[in-house]
N, C-alpha and C positions, 0 to 999 in steps of 0.2 A: 861344144861338146863338153870342155873341162869342167865349163859352168854348171852344165845340170849333173855332174857327178860330186861338183863341192854341195853342192844345196844339197842333195840327198844326205851325203856326209854330216852336214850340217843339222838336219832335220832329225837325224838316227842320234846327234848329240843333246838335242833339247830334249827328245824323249827319254833319253838315258838320266836327263840332269832329273827330270819331271819322276820317275819314277825313284830314283833316289830320295826327294824330297818327302815322298808318297809313305818311303820306309820308317822316318822318324812321326809320323800321324800317331800308331800306336801308344808310343813313348809318351808325345806330350798329352795324350786324351788319358794317359796314368796319371802322370803329375798333375792335372788338371782336375780330375776324379779326389785325389790326395787330398787336395787344396781345399777342397769345396769340404769334403770331409773334416778335415781338421777345424776350420772355421764354422763350421755348422754344428757338430757333433765332440768333437774330442776338447776344443779351448772352451768352450760353454762348463763344460763337467768339470774340465779343471776348475774353473773356476769358483764354482757352489762348492767343490770338496776343501779349497782353501776358505773359503767362510765358514764352511761348517767346523773346521778343526783351528780357526782363530776363534770362534766362539765357544770350542770347550774348553779352550784352553784359558780363556776370560772367567770362566765361570768363580764365584764368590759366594760364601755362605750368608744366607739371609735372600738372595736369587730366586724369585719365584719364575718354575719350569714346568712346559709341558713335553712328557717322553713322548716316544715313539709308539707305545700302547695307548696314549691321550690319557695317563694317569695326571694331575694337575695337581703340584706343591711348592712348600719352599724347602732350600737346599740347609740343612740343620748341617752337615761336615760332612767334609770330601777330603778322600785317602787318592793315593795315586792314578788309579785307574776305575774307580768306583765313587758314587755320590749317594748320600742318605738324603732321602727325601722324607718330611714331613707331612702329612697329608691327616683331613680329616675337617670338619666344623672349627668355625671362627670362634673363637670365644668361648670355647668348651675345651678344656685342657684332658679330660679323660676320652672323647671321644676323637683324638690323636695318635696317631700313629707313625713309624717312621720306618721305610722302607729302602732296600737297598738294592741301588742298580748299576751297572757298568757307565759308566763316562759317554760312552757312544751312545746310549739310549736316548740320551737328551734330543729332544727334538729342536723347540726354541726355547728362549729367555723372554721373558715377559716384562722385566725387572729393566728400565734404561736407567745408565750410569751416563755421568757428565760431568 
């Protein structure tokens, strides 16, 4: 008879242990979801932003660039936050014009530096 009560008490202890472990499951899922978001969304975005900052910092006079609006030209002058881009037909000095852009408006640099 004593064995019966001890086996019931042991079974109740196991059930309490299983319920205690199940209480951590929402926290584990939350941590896993954050890890997935970090590696699939946040980390690649940070890398892309870093690459864009480095590209803007490395701009030089004479680089051929394309702006966010699709304007192509050559950098004629650089200031702190502004870039002056010379546009127009090649070989005709009368058709050239200079446009002032913010540095952050540069989409890509087409000049290759070595």
